[in-house]
Gaussian input, Z-matrix of N, CA and C with variables (Angstrom, degrees):
# hf/3-21g

backbone

0 1
 N
 C     1     B1
 C     2     B2     1     A1
 N     3     B3     2     A2     1     D1
 C     4     B4     3     A3     2     D2
 C     5     B5     4     A4     3     D3
 N     6     B6     5     A5     4     D4
 C     7     B7     6     A6     5     D5
 C     8     B8     7     A7     6     D6
 N     9     B9     8     A8     7     D7
 C    10    B10     9     A9     8     D8
 C    11    B11    10    A10     9     D9
 N    12    B12    11    A11    10    D10
 C    13    B13    12    A12    11    D11
 C    14    B14    13    A13    12    D12
 N    15    B15    14    A14    13    D13
 C    16    B16    15    A15    14    D14
 C    17    B17    16    A16    15    D15
 N    18    B18    17    A17    16    D16
 C    19    B19    18    A18    17    D17
 C    20    B20    19    A19    18    D18
 N    21    B21    20    A20    19    D19
 C    22    B22    21    A21    20    D20
 C    23    B23    22    A22    21    D21
 N    24    B24    23    A23    22    D22
 C    25    B25    24    A24    23    D23
 C    26    B26    25    A25    24    D24
 N    27    B27    26    A26    25    D25
 C    28    B28    27    A27    26    D26
 C    29    B29    28    A28    27    D27
 N    30    B30    29    A29    28    D28
 C    31    B31    30    A30    29    D29
 C    32    B32    31    A31    30    D30
 N    33    B33    32    A32    31    D31
 C    34    B34    33    A33    32    D32
 C    35    B35    34    A34    33    D33
 N    36    B36    35    A35    34    D34
 C    37    B37    36    A36    35    D35
 C    38    B38    37    A37    36    D36
 N    39    B39    38    A38    37    D37
 C    40    B40    39    A39    38    D38
 C    41    B41    40    A40    39    D39
 N    42    B42    41    A41    40    D40
 C    43    B43    42    A42    41    D41
 C    44    B44    43    A43    42    D42
 N    45    B45    44    A44    43    D43
 C    46    B46    45    A45    44    D44
 C    47    B47    46    A46    45    D45
 N    48    B48    47    A47    46    D46
 C    49    B49    48    A48    47    D47
 C    50    B50    49    A49    48    D48
 N    51    B51    50    A50    49    D49
 C    52    B52    51    A51    50    D50
 C    53    B53    52    A52    51    D51
 N    54    B54    53    A53    52    D52
 C    55    B55    54    A54    53    D53
 C    56    B56    55    A55    54    D54
 N    57    B57    56    A56    55    D55
 C    58    B58    57    A57    56    D56
 C    59    B59    58    A58    57    D57
 N    60    B60    59    A59    58    D58
 C    61    B61    60    A60    59    D59
 C    62    B62    61    A61    60    D60
 N    63    B63    62    A62    61    D61
 C    64    B64    63    A63    62    D62
 C    65    B65    64    A64    63    D63
 N    66    B66    65    A65    64    D64
 C    67    B67    66    A66    65    D65
 C    68    B68    67    A67    66    D66
 N    69    B69    68    A68    67    D67
 C    70    B70    69    A69    68    D68
 C    71    B71    70    A70    69    D69
 N    72    B72    71    A71    70    D70
 C    73    B73    72    A72    71    D71
 C    74    B74    73    A73    72    D72
 N    75    B75    74    A74    73    D73
 C    76    B76    75    A75    74    D74
 C    77    B77    76    A76    75    D75
 N    78    B78    77    A77    76    D76
 C    79    B79    78    A78    77    D77
 C    80    B80    79    A79    78    D78
 N    81    B81    80    A80    79    D79
 C    82    B82    81    A81    80    D80
 C    83    B83    82    A82    81    D81
 N    84    B84    83    A83    82    D82
 C    85    B85    84    A84    83    D83
 C    86    B86    85    A85    84    D84
 N    87    B87    86    A86    85    D85
 C    88    B88    87    A87    86    D86
 C    89    B89    88    A88    87    D87
 N    90    B90    89    A89    88    D88
 C    91    B91    90    A90    89    D89
 C    92    B92    91    A91    90    D90
 N    93    B93    92    A92    91    D91
 C    94    B94    93    A93    92    D92
 C    95    B95    94    A94    93    D93
 N    96    B96    95    A95    94    D94
 C    97    B97    96    A96    95    D95
 C    98    B98    97    A97    96    D96
 N    99    B99    98    A98    97    D97
 C   100   B100    99    A99    98    D98
 C   101   B101   100   A100    99    D99
 N   102   B102   101   A101   100   D100
 C   103   B103   102   A102   101   D101
 C   104   B104   103   A103   102   D102
 N   105   B105   104   A104   103   D103
 C   106   B106   105   A105   104   D104
 C   107   B107   106   A106   105   D105
 N   108   B108   107   A107   106   D106
 C   109   B109   108   A108   107   D107
 C   110   B110   109   A109   108   D108
 N   111   B111   110   A110   109   D109
 C   112   B112   111   A111   110   D110
 C   113   B113   112   A112   111   D111
 N   114   B114   113   A113   112   D112
 C   115   B115   114   A114   113   D113
 C   116   B116   115   A115   114   D114
 N   117   B117   116   A116   115   D115
 C   118   B118   117   A117   116   D116
 C   119   B119   118   A118   117   D117
 N   120   B120   119   A119   118   D118
 C   121   B121   120   A120   119   D119
 C   122   B122   121   A121   120   D120
 N   123   B123   122   A122   121   D121
 C   124   B124   123   A123   122   D122
 C   125   B125   124   A124   123   D123
 N   126   B126   125   A125   124   D124
 C   127   B127   126   A126   125   D125
 C   128   B128   127   A127   126   D126
 N   129   B129   128   A128   127   D127
 C   130   B130   129   A129   128   D128
 C   131   B131   130   A130   129   D129
 N   132   B132   131   A131   130   D130
 C   133   B133   132   A132   131   D131
 C   134   B134   133   A133   132   D132
 N   135   B135   134   A134   133   D133
 C   136   B136   135   A135   134   D134
 C   137   B137   136   A136   135   D135
 N   138   B138   137   A137   136   D136
 C   139   B139   138   A138   137   D137
 C   140   B140   139   A139   138   D138
 N   141   B141   140   A140   139   D139
 C   142   B142   141   A141   140   D140
 C   143   B143   142   A142   141   D141
 N   144   B144   143   A143   142   D142
 C   145   B145   144   A144   143   D143
 C   146   B146   145   A145   144   D144
 N   147   B147   146   A146   145   D145
 C   148   B148   147   A147   146   D146
 C   149   B149   148   A148   147   D147
 N   150   B150   149   A149   148   D148
 C   151   B151   150   A150   149   D149
 C   152   B152   151   A151   150   D150
 N   153   B153   152   A152   151   D151
 C   154   B154   153   A153   152   D152
 C   155   B155   154   A154   153   D153
 N   156   B156   155   A155   154   D154
 C   157   B157   156   A156   155   D155
 C   158   B158   157   A157   156   D156
 N   159   B159   158   A158   157   D157
 C   160   B160   159   A159   158   D158
 C   161   B161   160   A160   159   D159
 N   162   B162   161   A161   160   D160
 C   163   B163   162   A162   161   D161
 C   164   B164   163   A163   162   D162
 N   165   B165   164   A164   163   D163
 C   166   B166   165   A165   164   D164
 C   167   B167   166   A166   165   D165
 N   168   B168   167   A167   166   D166
 C   169   B169   168   A168   167   D167
 C   170   B170   169   A169   168   D168
 N   171   B171   170   A170   169   D169
 C   172   B172   171   A171   170   D170
 C   173   B173   172   A172   171   D171
 N   174   B174   173   A173   172   D172
 C   175   B175   174   A174   173   D173
 C   176   B176   175   A175   174   D174
 N   177   B177   176   A176   175   D175
 C   178   B178   177   A177   176   D176
 C   179   B179   178   A178   177   D177
 N   180   B180   179   A179   178   D178
 C   181   B181   180   A180   179   D179
 C   182   B182   181   A181   180   D180
 N   183   B183   182   A182   181   D181
 C   184   B184   183   A183   182   D182
 C   185   B185   184   A184   183   D183
 N   186   B186   185   A185   184   D184
 C   187   B187   186   A186   185   D185
 C   188   B188   187   A187   186   D186
 N   189   B189   188   A188   187   D187
 C   190   B190   189   A189   188   D188
 C   191   B191   190   A190   189   D189
 N   192   B192   191   A191   190   D190
 C   193   B193   192   A192   191   D191
 C   194   B194   193   A193   192   D192
 N   195   B195   194   A194   193   D193
 C   196   B196   195   A195   194   D194
 C   197   B197   196   A196   195   D195
 N   198   B198   197   A197   196   D196
 C   199   B199   198   A198   197   D197
 C   200   B200   199   A199   198   D198
 N   201   B201   200   A200   199   D199
 C   202   B202   201   A201   200   D200
 C   203   B203   202   A202   201   D201
 N   204   B204   203   A203   202   D202
 C   205   B205   204   A204   203   D203
 C   206   B206   205   A205   204   D204
 N   207   B207   206   A206   205   D205
 C   208   B208   207   A207   206   D206
 C   209   B209   208   A208   207   D207
 N   210   B210   209   A209   208   D208
 C   211   B211   210   A210   209   D209
 C   212   B212   211   A211   210   D210
 N   213   B213   212   A212   211   D211
 C   214   B214   213   A213   212   D212
 C   215   B215   214   A214   213   D213
 N   216   B216   215   A215   214   D214
 C   217   B217   216   A216   215   D215
 C   218   B218   217   A217   216   D216
 N   219   B219   218   A218   217   D217
 C   220   B220   219   A219   218   D218
 C   221   B221   220   A220   219   D219
 N   222   B222   221   A221   220   D220
 C   223   B223   222   A222   221   D221
 C   224   B224   223   A223   222   D222
 N   225   B225   224   A224   223   D223
 C   226   B226   225   A225   224   D224
 C   227   B227   226   A226   225   D225
 N   228   B228   227   A227   226   D226
 C   229   B229   228   A228   227   D227
 C   230   B230   229   A229   228   D228
 N   231   B231   230   A230   229   D229
 C   232   B232   231   A231   230   D230
 C   233   B233   232   A232   231   D231
 N   234   B234   233   A233   232   D232
 C   235   B235   234   A234   233   D233
 C   236   B236   235   A235   234   D234
 N   237   B237   236   A236   235   D235
 C   238   B238   237   A237   236   D236
 C   239   B239   238   A238   237   D237
 N   240   B240   239   A239   238   D238
 C   241   B241   240   A240   239   D239
 C   242   B242   241   A241   240   D240
 N   243   B243   242   A242   241   D241
 C   244   B244   243   A243   242   D242
 C   245   B245   244   A244   243   D243
 N   246   B246   245   A245   244   D244
 C   247   B247   246   A246   245   D245
 C   248   B248   247   A247   246   D246
 N   249   B249   248   A248   247   D247
 C   250   B250   249   A249   248   D248
 C   251   B251   250   A250   249   D249
 N   252   B252   251   A251   250   D250
 C   253   B253   252   A252   251   D251
 C   254   B254   253   A253   252   D252
 N   255   B255   254   A254   253   D253
 C   256   B256   255   A255   254   D254
 C   257   B257   256   A256   255   D255
 N   258   B258   257   A257   256   D256
 C   259   B259   258   A258   257   D257
 C   260   B260   259   A259   258   D258
 N   261   B261   260   A260   259   D259
 C   262   B262   261   A261   260   D260
 C   263   B263   262   A262   261   D261
 N   264   B264   263   A263   262   D262
 C   265   B265   264   A264   263   D263
 C   266   B266   265   A265   264   D264
 N   267   B267   266   A266   265   D265
 C   268   B268   267   A267   266   D266
 C   269   B269   268   A268   267   D267
 N   270   B270   269   A269   268   D268
 C   271   B271   270   A270   269   D269
 C   272   B272   271   A271   270   D270
 N   273   B273   272   A272   271   D271
 C   274   B274   273   A273   272   D272
 C   275   B275   274   A274   273   D273
 N   276   B276   275   A275   274   D274
 C   277   B277   276   A276   275   D275
 C   278   B278   277   A277   276   D276
 N   279   B279   278   A278   277   D277
 C   280   B280   279   A279   278   D278
 C   281   B281   280   A280   279   D279
 N   282   B282   281   A281   280   D280
 C   283   B283   282   A282   281   D281
 C   284   B284   283   A283   282   D282
 N   285   B285   284   A284   283   D283
 C   286   B286   285   A285   284   D284
 C   287   B287   286   A286   285   D285
 N   288   B288   287   A287   286   D286
 C   289   B289   288   A288   287   D287
 C   290   B290   289   A289   288   D288

   B1=1.4428
   B2=1.5336
   B3=1.3019
   B4=1.4586
   B5=1.5249
   B6=1.3043
   B7=1.4630
   B8=1.5191
   B9=1.2991
   B10=1.4629
   B11=1.5267
   B12=1.3305
   B13=1.4642
   B14=1.5258
   B15=1.3366
   B16=1.4648
   B17=1.5273
   B18=1.3300
   B19=1.4652
   B20=1.5268
   B21=1.3272
   B22=1.4647
   B23=1.5211
   B24=1.3229
   B25=1.4586
   B26=1.5280
   B27=1.3080
   B28=1.4574
   B29=1.5297
   B30=1.3225
   B31=1.4619
   B32=1.5220
   B33=1.3218
   B34=1.4560
   B35=1.5220
   B36=1.3090
   B37=1.4685
   B38=1.5207
   B39=1.3233
   B40=1.4555
   B41=1.5298
   B42=1.3286
   B43=1.4688
   B44=1.5236
   B45=1.3276
   B46=1.4668
   B47=1.5202
   B48=1.3194
   B49=1.4654
   B50=1.5191
   B51=1.3111
   B52=1.4644
   B53=1.5222
   B54=1.3168
   B55=1.4701
   B56=1.5263
   B57=1.3310
   B58=1.4690
   B59=1.5228
   B60=1.3332
   B61=1.4644
   B62=1.5267
   B63=1.3270
   B64=1.4613
   B65=1.5153
   B66=1.3151
   B67=1.4575
   B68=1.5300
   B69=1.2901
   B70=1.4663
   B71=1.5234
   B72=1.3187
   B73=1.4506
   B74=1.5178
   B75=1.3067
   B76=1.4607
   B77=1.5142
   B78=1.2811
   B79=1.4575
   B80=1.5159
   B81=1.3209
   B82=1.4621
   B83=1.5303
   B84=1.3256
   B85=1.4609
   B86=1.5177
   B87=1.3220
   B88=1.4565
   B89=1.5246
   B90=1.3196
   B91=1.4674
   B92=1.5302
   B93=1.3206
   B94=1.4513
   B95=1.5314
   B96=1.3179
   B97=1.4651
   B98=1.5242
   B99=1.3240
   B100=1.4681
   B101=1.5277
   B102=1.3333
   B103=1.4687
   B104=1.5303
   B105=1.3263
   B106=1.4621
   B107=1.5283
   B108=1.3204
   B109=1.4620
   B110=1.5279
   B111=1.3168
   B112=1.4670
   B113=1.5259
   B114=1.3224
   B115=1.4698
   B116=1.5253
   B117=1.3190
   B118=1.4558
   B119=1.5281
   B120=1.3306
   B121=1.4642
   B122=1.5230
   B123=1.3273
   B124=1.4669
   B125=1.5295
   B126=1.3182
   B127=1.4675
   B128=1.5231
   B129=1.3229
   B130=1.4626
   B131=1.5238
   B132=1.3294
   B133=1.4645
   B134=1.5244
   B135=1.3280
   B136=1.4620
   B137=1.5302
   B138=1.3236
   B139=1.4713
   B140=1.5240
   B141=1.3292
   B142=1.4657
   B143=1.5230
   B144=1.3298
   B145=1.4607
   B146=1.5310
   B147=1.3226
   B148=1.4752
   B149=1.5205
   B150=1.3318
   B151=1.4633
   B152=1.5233
   B153=1.3320
   B154=1.4613
   B155=1.5230
   B156=1.3340
   B157=1.4678
   B158=1.5291
   B159=1.3110
   B160=1.4638
   B161=1.5253
   B162=1.3263
   B163=1.4657
   B164=1.5269
   B165=1.3341
   B166=1.4653
   B167=1.5242
   B168=1.3305
   B169=1.4584
   B170=1.5290
   B171=1.3090
   B172=1.4643
   B173=1.5312
   B174=1.3408
   B175=1.4661
   B176=1.5260
   B177=1.3304
   B178=1.4656
   B179=1.5285
   B180=1.3140
   B181=1.4574
   B182=1.5288
   B183=1.3108
   B184=1.4622
   B185=1.5337
   B186=1.3437
   B187=1.4651
   B188=1.5221
   B189=1.3326
   B190=1.4684
   B191=1.5212
   B192=1.3248
   B193=1.4575
   B194=1.5280
   B195=1.3303
   B196=1.4652
   B197=1.5261
   B198=1.3276
   B199=1.4662
   B200=1.5261
   B201=1.3168
   B202=1.4662
   B203=1.5296
   B204=1.3084
   B205=1.4670
   B206=1.5275
   B207=1.3213
   B208=1.4645
   B209=1.5331
   B210=1.3094
   B211=1.4632
   B212=1.5155
   B213=1.3255
   B214=1.4665
   B215=1.5283
   B216=1.3153
   B217=1.4634
   B218=1.5264
   B219=1.3193
   B220=1.4641
   B221=1.5260
   B222=1.3111
   B223=1.4702
   B224=1.5314
   B225=1.3303
   B226=1.4670
   B227=1.5290
   B228=1.3222
   B229=1.4658
   B230=1.5247
   B231=1.3195
   B232=1.4669
   B233=1.5211
   B234=1.3194
   B235=1.4618
   B236=1.5255
   B237=1.3186
   B238=1.4633
   B239=1.5317
   B240=1.3346
   B241=1.4656
   B242=1.5247
   B243=1.3018
   B244=1.4636
   B245=1.5277
   B246=1.3119
   B247=1.4722
   B248=1.5194
   B249=1.3169
   B250=1.4720
   B251=1.5242
   B252=1.3259
   B253=1.4671
   B254=1.5231
   B255=1.3128
   B256=1.4603
   B257=1.5344
   B258=1.3195
   B259=1.4630
   B260=1.5235
   B261=1.3237
   B262=1.4635
   B263=1.5231
   B264=1.3439
   B265=1.4709
   B266=1.5193
   B267=1.3077
   B268=1.4618
   B269=1.5209
   B270=1.3083
   B271=1.4686
   B272=1.5306
   B273=1.3538
   B274=1.4699
   B275=1.5172
   B276=1.3155
   B277=1.4818
   B278=1.5179
   B279=1.3288
   B280=1.4748
   B281=1.5298
   B282=1.3337
   B283=1.4620
   B284=1.5280
   B285=1.3115
   B286=1.4773
   B287=1.5085
   B288=1.2918
   B289=1.4895
   B290=1.4651
   A1=108.18
   A2=115.32
   A3=119.26
   A4=108.79
   A5=113.94
   A6=119.67
   A7=109.03
   A8=115.42
   A9=120.87
   A10=107.83
   A11=115.48
   A12=120.71
   A13=112.40
   A14=117.01
   A15=119.38
   A16=111.68
   A17=117.52
   A18=119.82
   A19=111.02
   A20=116.73
   A21=119.85
   A22=111.77
   A23=116.69
   A24=120.45
   A25=111.92
   A26=117.08
   A27=121.24
   A28=112.54
   A29=117.05
   A30=120.73
   A31=110.88
   A32=115.12
   A33=120.74
   A34=110.39
   A35=115.51
   A36=121.18
   A37=110.76
   A38=117.91
   A39=121.02
   A40=110.28
   A41=116.92
   A42=120.04
   A43=111.10
   A44=116.21
   A45=119.21
   A46=111.18
   A47=116.50
   A48=119.73
   A49=110.95
   A50=115.85
   A51=119.75
   A52=110.76
   A53=116.89
   A54=120.44
   A55=111.37
   A56=115.94
   A57=118.86
   A58=110.66
   A59=116.16
   A60=119.55
   A61=112.52
   A62=117.45
   A63=121.03
   A64=113.21
   A65=115.77
   A66=119.53
   A67=113.15
   A68=114.47
   A69=120.91
   A70=107.25
   A71=114.97
   A72=121.12
   A73=110.32
   A74=114.68
   A75=119.99
   A76=108.56
   A77=115.89
   A78=120.45
   A79=111.98
   A80=115.78
   A81=120.22
   A82=113.04
   A83=117.06
   A84=119.32
   A85=111.64
   A86=116.94
   A87=120.86
   A88=110.78
   A89=117.00
   A90=120.45
   A91=110.59
   A92=116.21
   A93=120.20
   A94=110.62
   A95=117.04
   A96=120.94
   A97=110.29
   A98=117.24
   A99=119.89
   A100=110.75
   A101=116.97
   A102=120.32
   A103=110.49
   A104=116.56
   A105=120.04
   A106=111.19
   A107=116.44
   A108=120.35
   A109=110.39
   A110=117.09
   A111=120.31
   A112=111.35
   A113=116.66
   A114=119.96
   A115=110.97
   A116=116.41
   A117=119.80
   A118=110.46
   A119=117.48
   A120=120.42
   A121=110.57
   A122=117.56
   A123=120.82
   A124=110.22
   A125=116.12
   A126=120.22
   A127=111.10
   A128=117.00
   A129=120.12
   A130=110.85
   A131=116.83
   A132=120.21
   A133=110.30
   A134=116.72
   A135=120.80
   A136=110.91
   A137=116.81
   A138=120.67
   A139=110.15
   A140=116.73
   A141=120.33
   A142=111.20
   A143=116.37
   A144=120.61
   A145=109.78
   A146=116.62
   A147=120.89
   A148=110.22
   A149=117.03
   A150=120.63
   A151=111.00
   A152=116.93
   A153=120.37
   A154=110.81
   A155=116.63
   A156=120.41
   A157=109.75
   A158=116.81
   A159=120.89
   A160=110.86
   A161=117.30
   A162=120.70
   A163=110.70
   A164=116.52
   A165=120.27
   A166=110.90
   A167=116.99
   A168=120.40
   A169=111.89
   A170=116.59
   A171=120.51
   A172=109.78
   A173=116.59
   A174=120.19
   A175=110.98
   A176=116.11
   A177=119.91
   A178=110.85
   A179=116.57
   A180=120.85
   A181=111.03
   A182=116.96
   A183=120.75
   A184=110.73
   A185=116.43
   A186=119.57
   A187=110.64
   A188=116.51
   A189=120.65
   A190=110.58
   A191=117.51
   A192=120.85
   A193=111.07
   A194=116.40
   A195=120.28
   A196=110.17
   A197=116.76
   A198=120.19
   A199=111.14
   A200=116.37
   A201=120.06
   A202=110.32
   A203=116.87
   A204=120.63
   A205=109.88
   A206=116.33
   A207=120.14
   A208=110.10
   A209=117.56
   A210=121.81
   A211=111.56
   A212=116.76
   A213=120.24
   A214=111.15
   A215=116.13
   A216=120.25
   A217=110.36
   A218=117.22
   A219=120.67
   A220=111.27
   A221=117.59
   A222=121.85
   A223=110.42
   A224=116.84
   A225=120.40
   A226=110.83
   A227=116.40
   A228=120.59
   A229=110.26
   A230=116.77
   A231=120.74
   A232=110.13
   A233=117.42
   A234=121.05
   A235=111.16
   A236=116.06
   A237=120.31
   A238=110.40
   A239=115.87
   A240=119.22
   A241=111.44
   A242=116.51
   A243=119.73
   A244=110.77
   A245=116.74
   A246=120.69
   A247=110.73
   A248=116.70
   A249=120.76
   A250=109.79
   A251=117.17
   A252=120.99
   A253=110.79
   A254=117.46
   A255=120.82
   A256=110.85
   A257=116.17
   A258=120.03
   A259=110.51
   A260=117.31
   A261=120.75
   A262=111.05
   A263=116.72
   A264=119.17
   A265=110.79
   A266=116.25
   A267=120.11
   A268=111.12
   A269=116.13
   A270=120.98
   A271=110.70
   A272=116.55
   A273=121.25
   A274=109.81
   A275=117.34
   A276=120.91
   A277=111.27
   A278=116.01
   A279=119.92
   A280=111.19
   A281=114.65
   A282=119.12
   A283=111.99
   A284=117.97
   A285=119.90
   A286=113.14
   A287=119.82
   A288=120.93
   A289=111.21
   D1=131.14
   D2=177.87
   D3=-98.46
   D4=150.60
   D5=-179.97
   D6=-103.63
   D7=142.62
   D8=176.61
   D9=-97.74
   D10=109.03
   D11=-178.10
   D12=-102.38
   D13=15.36
   D14=-177.94
   D15=-63.97
   D16=-23.33
   D17=178.80
   D18=-61.45
   D19=-25.63
   D20=179.49
   D21=-62.29
   D22=-27.98
   D23=178.39
   D24=-66.48
   D25=-19.68
   D26=-179.87
   D27=-86.28
   D28=-12.70
   D29=-177.80
   D30=-82.06
   D31=151.62
   D32=174.78
   D33=-75.42
   D34=165.39
   D35=-177.58
   D36=-61.04
   D37=-42.48
   D38=-178.47
   D39=-63.12
   D40=-41.56
   D41=177.66
   D42=-63.70
   D43=-41.10
   D44=178.07
   D45=-63.50
   D46=-41.58
   D47=177.81
   D48=-62.84
   D49=-42.79
   D50=178.90
   D51=-60.74
   D52=-43.28
   D53=178.67
   D54=-66.35
   D55=-36.39
   D56=179.33
   D57=-65.15
   D58=-39.01
   D59=179.91
   D60=-74.79
   D61=-33.87
   D62=-177.97
   D63=-85.01
   D64=-18.20
   D65=-174.07
   D66=-60.77
   D67=149.48
   D68=177.75
   D69=-94.43
   D70=72.07
   D71=-174.22
   D72=-83.39
   D73=138.94
   D74=177.32
   D75=-131.98
   D76=160.69
   D77=176.92
   D78=78.48
   D79=-168.68
   D80=-176.28
   D81=-64.37
   D82=-25.91
   D83=-179.97
   D84=-64.92
   D85=-29.78
   D86=-176.68
   D87=-58.85
   D88=-48.34
   D89=-178.74
   D90=-65.71
   D91=-39.95
   D92=-179.34
   D93=-64.97
   D94=-46.34
   D95=-177.90
   D96=-64.90
   D97=-43.57
   D98=179.14
   D99=-64.90
   D100=-41.51
   D101=179.11
   D102=-64.40
   D103=-42.61
   D104=177.74
   D105=-62.70
   D106=-41.56
   D107=179.49
   D108=-63.77
   D109=-43.16
   D110=179.14
   D111=-64.18
   D112=-43.49
   D113=178.67
   D114=-63.89
   D115=-41.43
   D116=179.27
   D117=-63.44
   D118=-40.17
   D119=176.97
   D120=-62.79
   D121=-39.34
   D122=177.62
   D123=-62.39
   D124=-41.77
   D125=179.09
   D126=-66.71
   D127=-40.00
   D128=177.96
   D129=-65.09
   D130=-39.52
   D131=176.11
   D132=-61.57
   D133=-42.15
   D134=179.18
   D135=-64.66
   D136=-38.98
   D137=177.64
   D138=-63.50
   D139=-43.76
   D140=178.83
   D141=-63.45
   D142=-40.20
   D143=178.07
   D144=-65.23
   D145=-43.30
   D146=177.62
   D147=-59.60
   D148=-45.00
   D149=-179.94
   D150=-60.52
   D151=-41.62
   D152=179.59
   D153=-64.76
   D154=-43.59
   D155=179.09
   D156=-65.69
   D157=-42.13
   D158=179.25
   D159=-62.16
   D160=-42.84
   D161=177.69
   D162=-61.84
   D163=-41.66
   D164=178.45
   D165=-63.95
   D166=-39.62
   D167=178.15
   D168=-66.18
   D169=-39.91
   D170=177.59
   D171=-62.66
   D172=-45.12
   D173=178.29
   D174=-61.58
   D175=-44.14
   D176=179.87
   D177=-63.05
   D178=-39.79
   D179=178.77
   D180=-64.64
   D181=-41.08
   D182=178.48
   D183=-65.02
   D184=-40.70
   D185=177.18
   D186=-64.80
   D187=-40.52
   D188=179.40
   D189=-63.51
   D190=-41.63
   D191=178.09
   D192=-63.65
   D193=-40.68
   D194=178.47
   D195=-64.95
   D196=-42.16
   D197=178.74
   D198=-66.03
   D199=-37.15
   D200=177.70
   D201=-63.91
   D202=-44.08
   D203=178.26
   D204=-63.23
   D205=-41.32
   D206=178.56
   D207=-64.59
   D208=-39.70
   D209=177.65
   D210=-63.17
   D211=-41.30
   D212=177.36
   D213=-63.29
   D214=-41.02
   D215=178.44
   D216=-64.51
   D217=-42.05
   D218=177.23
   D219=-63.82
   D220=-38.50
   D221=178.15
   D222=-63.96
   D223=-42.87
   D224=177.08
   D225=-61.84
   D226=-43.57
   D227=179.75
   D228=-64.27
   D229=-42.32
   D230=178.86
   D231=-61.42
   D232=-44.50
   D233=178.93
   D234=-62.23
   D235=-40.19
   D236=179.20
   D237=-64.18
   D238=-46.19
   D239=179.29
   D240=-65.61
   D241=-35.97
   D242=178.06
   D243=-64.94
   D244=-41.12
   D245=176.50
   D246=-62.17
   D247=-42.82
   D248=178.94
   D249=-63.72
   D250=-43.77
   D251=-179.99
   D252=-62.91
   D253=-41.95
   D254=178.75
   D255=-64.16
   D256=-41.07
   D257=178.30
   D258=-64.50
   D259=-41.86
   D260=178.55
   D261=-65.99
   D262=-40.49
   D263=177.20
   D264=-62.60
   D265=-40.57
   D266=177.31
   D267=-62.39
   D268=-42.55
   D269=-179.98
   D270=-65.86
   D271=-40.12
   D272=177.65
   D273=-61.67
   D274=-43.27
   D275=178.62
   D276=-62.49
   D277=-39.70
   D278=178.13
   D279=-62.05
   D280=-41.69
   D281=-175.90
   D282=-76.08
   D283=-27.31
   D284=-176.72
   D285=-90.95
   D286=-12.73
   D287=-178.88
   D288=-104.33

């Protein structure tokens, strides 16, 4: 009698890992299945770590862009105030001479 294991394709990775760990595996397949499950868990951990680092980088990039925009606004304000100060100094010189 052959078994139809196509239903396994419908399971999520976590469910497959759980079944691999809970399974009553015997023979050479047991070591292979356990090793595959362990490697897959390592890869999933790495993916989760990558996602966390990527999210942190995205947040840092957004903060940097906001700070850059704020810096540009401060530079414009500084230039405006400098122009006003120069105009006032010029006017003071006109009035005092």
